[in-house]
N, C-alpha and C positions, 0 to 999 in steps of 0.2 A: 478538257478530256474528260474529266470528272461531271461537269455539267452535261455532255453528251451521253455520258453513261446512264444518267439519271433521266434520260430520255427529253432533254429540254431541246426546242427546235433552235437553228441557228440565229435566227429572229429573237428568241427569248433570252439567249446568251448574250446578244447583243445589247439588249435593254438591260441585263442584269450587269454587264461590267460600265455602261452609261452611268447607272444609279451609282455604282461604288464610286466610280471615279469623281461624280458631282459630289458625293458626300466627303470624299479626301479631300476635294478643293474647298468646300465650307469649312474644313477642318484648319485649314492654311488661314494664318492671321496676314492681314494686309500690313504692306510695308509703309512707314510713315517718313516722309523725305519733307525736308525744308529748303525753301529756296531763298537766299540772301542776297539783294542787290541794292542799289542806290536809288531806283526809281521804281514807281508802281507799276508803269507800264511794262517795263522788262519782266516784272515779277508775273503780271497776268498773261503774257505772252508764252513764259516759260511753263505757267499753270496749264494753260491751253495744249501745249505740246503733250504734257503728262496726261492727258484726260484720256488718250487712246490706250494708255499702257494699264492693263488690269492689275487690280490689287495694290495699288498705291494711291496713298491719302496725302495731298501737298498742302503744306502751310506756308505762309509767304512771310519774310522779316524785311524791314527795309534796316539797311546796314548801320546808318547812323544811331536809330532807336537801340539796336541790338549790341552796338559796342558800348552805349553809354548806360545800359542796364546792368545793375550789380547782379542780377541773378541769370544773367544771359548765357552764361555756361551751363547751369543746370535746365535751363528751357531747352536748349539745343541737343543735350546729352540724352533726351528722351528719343530722338530721331535715330531712324537706322541708318539714313544717310543726309548730308547736308551739302547742298549745292550752292555753289556761288561763282561769280563770273572771274576772269582772269584778273579783271581790274581790281577787285576786292579781296582775293584771294590771302594775298600775305598779310594784310592787315588783319582780317578774320582769325588767321593763324596765329598771329603773335598776340592778339587778344585772347584767344582760347587755344593754347597750344595742345590742349588734350583731345580737343577734336580730330586731331591729324588722321587717326586711321579711318574715318568716316566722314572726312571733308574732300569735297571734290571739286575741281575748278573746272568750267565750261565755257569755252569761246562762243562768242555772240557774232552773227553777222546778218546783214539783209538778206533777204532770200533773192533768188536771180528775178523773180518779177518785180521786186521791189526797186532792185537794181535798174532794170531795163526802164520802169516807169520813171523813176528820177532821170535817168539818161535823157529821157525826152523832153525834160525842162528846159529851157533857154532862159538866160539871166534878165532878158527884156520881159518875161512875164512876171506877174504879180503873184506871188506864192505865199500861202499861208499854212501855218501848222497849230493844229489843234492837239492840244496834249494835257496833261495832268501836272506834270513837274517840268522844271527848269533845266534838269538833268538829261530829259528824254529829249528835250528839245535840241540840246546841245550835240547831242548823238545825230539827229537829223540833220543839223547845220554841218556838224564835220563830214558827213557823207554828201552833201550837197557841195560842199567846197571841192571834190573832185571831180564835178561836172562844170565847175567854175561858174556856180550860181553862188554869190555872194550872201553874208547873212544880211546886209543892207536890202537885198531884195525880199526878204521872209518877214511877214508879220505874224505873230504867235498869238494864239488865243486860246487862254487855260480855262478847264472846267469851270471854275468859280465866275468865269465871266459868261457862260453861254447864252445868257439872257438877250445878249446884243449880236448874238449869230448872224441875224438876218442882215444887220448891216454891215456886218463883218464880211461875209462872202459876197456881197453885192460888188464890192470891187476889187475881185480876186479873179485868176483865171486859173488857179489850181490850189487845192486844198489836201494837204498831207495828215493821215490820222494815223494813230497807232492801230495795228492788226486786231480785227476783233470788233473795234468800236465804230459804230454807226452815228452821223450825223442826224440821222431819223428818228433818233429815239424820244424826241418831243414832237409832240402833233402839231405844236404851234409853229414851227420851223418848215414843216413840210412845203409850204407855198413857195418860201424863199429858197429851198434847196432844190426844187423842181424848176425854179428859173434858173437857177446858176448852172444846172446840166444842161437844161435846153438851150442856153446860149453858148454851149461849148466847154463851160466849167468842168473840171476834172478832179472826182476824188481819190486820192492815192493811199491805199492800205499800206503803211509802212510795217513789213513782217520782220521783226528783229529776232531771228530764232536762235537756238543751239544749233552750231555746226554739226555736219554730221558725224565727224570723228569723235567729237566730244558726246553726242548722245548716243551713239554705238558703246563707247566706254561707259556711259551711266547705264546703259541697259544691261550691259555684263555684269557690272555690280550688282542691280537689282535681281539677275537671274542666280547668280551665287547666294545672295542672301535667301531668296526663296526656295532654294534648292538645299541650304542648310537648315531652314526651317521645315521642309518636308521631311528630312532625315530625323529631324529631332522629334518626329511624331511617336 
């Protein structure tokens, strides 16, 4: 009303408020969130999920390294929120009891598309899993068991062995990779990957994400922290 009395147009008033709101947002501090788990693949997937949430800086910690670190508590205390999977929540809490107010457990599960893709596999197929850690491999194997695909039908290839990718995929019908990872990162493997897909080979991204209920809980915690930060200005 005051701006209108000063003869500002509606357009000018809208610009004025937009500028003030942008300024207010710039004054808000980003939230620092730590993700803790036993394998780097899951940590990368969690980080990718949080890229769409504004004002969140994500740091990743392998749980074994953190539990063995004498300064682990001090490292985590600097974060506004610490996320860990249900598998590791209790051991992280026992090691760092002072973190309880900011420690949040999240449930992880394959996405619907990943489950559908795994369900199409059959035990007679030759299946590969390209991954960074054996722990992530075991997660994939556990889910394959639900579709009666035994571990004996699965051949792993770890990232440290990618130089033999061409020969590896030549004998496979399907390859499972962590979500967000592409087999086509190295140009020297492009021809072999093209041959693999042209003869019917399937590349399946295993998208192992935070379940919706857990994600909504985390988003609510983050929103509360942002509101508290804005009231403190």
